[in-house]
KEKE-3310 file (N, C-alpha, C; in steps of 0.2 Angstrom, whole numbers, plus 5000, padded with zeros to 4 digits):
npx = (5105:5098:5083:5087:5101:5116:5110:5108:5101:5096:5094:5083:5082:5086:5090:5080:5063:5051:5060:5072:5066:5065:5077:5083:5074:5078:5093:5093:5087:5097:5102:5114:5117:5114:5113:5106:5103:5096:5096:5095:5090:5095:5105:5105:5114:5125)
npy = (5061:5044:5035:5022:5020:5013:4999:4983:4978:4963:4959:4950:4946:4958:4964:4969:4978:4975:4971:4978:4992:4991:4990:5003:5012:5008:5011:5024:5027:5026:5014:5000:4989:4973:4965:4953:4943:4931:4931:4922:4904:4894:4881:4862:4854:4839)
npz = (5190:5190:5193:5193:5195:5199:5198:5189:5173:5165:5149:5138:5121:5117:5105:5096:5094:5108:5120:5115:5116:5133:5135:5132:5139:5152:5153:5150:5163:5170:5173:5171:5159:5154:5140:5128:5114:5101:5086:5076:5073:5086:5086:5092:5104:5104)
capx = (5104:5092:5079:5091:5109:5118:5106:5109:5096:5098:5087:5086:5077:5087:5090:5075:5055:5050:5067:5077:5064:5065:5086:5085:5072:5081:5099:5092:5085:5104:5104:5120:5112:5117:5109:5107:5099:5099:5092:5093:5087:5101:5106:5106:5123:5123)
capy = (5054:5041:5030:5015:5022:5007:4993:4980:4974:4960:4960:4946:4949:4967:4967:4972:4977:4976:4971:4984:4997:4992:4991:5009:5015:5006:5014:5030:5028:5025:5006:4997:4984:4967:4963:4947:4943:4927:4933:4916:4898:4890:4873:4858:4850:4832)
capz = (5194:5187:5199:5193:5196:5202:5197:5185:5171:5161:5146:5133:5115:5117:5098:5092:5097:5115:5122:5114:5120:5139:5137:5131:5144:5159:5152:5153:5171:5173:5175:5167:5155:5150:5133:5125:5108:5096:5080:5072:5078:5089:5086:5098:5104:5106)
cpx = (5098:5089:5084:5097:5111:5115:5109:5103:5098:5091:5089:5080:5079:5090:5085:5068:5056:5057:5071:5074:5066:5073:5086:5081:5076:5088:5096:5090:5091:5106:5109:5116:5116:5111:5111:5100:5103:5094:5091:5093:5095:5101:5105:5113:5122:5125)
cpy = (5052:5037:5024:5016:5016:5000:4992:4976:4970:4959:4954:4948:4957:4967:4971:4975:4979:4975:4975:4991:4997:4993:4999:5012:5016:5011:5021:5032:5028:5016:5004:4990:4979:4965:4957:4945:4937:4926:4927:4910:4896:4884:4870:4855:4843:4831)
cpz = (5192:5194:5199:5194:5201:5202:5189:5180:5165:5156:5140:5130:5115:5110:5093:5096:5105:5120:5121:5118:5127:5140:5137:5136:5151:5159:5154:5159:5173:5176:5171:5164:5152:5146:5129:5120:5104:5090:5075:5077:5080:5089:5092:5098:5107:5113)
residu = (MET:GLY:LYS:LEU:ASP:GLY:GLN:VAL:ALA:PHE:ILE:THR:GLY:ALA:GLY:ARG:GLY:GLN:GLY:ARG:SER:HIS:ALA:ILE:ARG:LEU:ALA:GLU:GLU:GLY:ALA:ASP:ILE:ILE:ALA:VAL:ASP:ALA:PRO:ALA:GLU:VAL:GLY:THR:VAL:ALA)
# end
């Protein structure tokens, strides 16, 4: 049982670097992870 069992973490920038590290650490503590990343520039919509 982890400290974060039953909790949900929403992580942006989870594809690499600091966001990925946080996602892994929180998952190890039992949190469910919602991970989002946009590795390329996102265009605009008129």
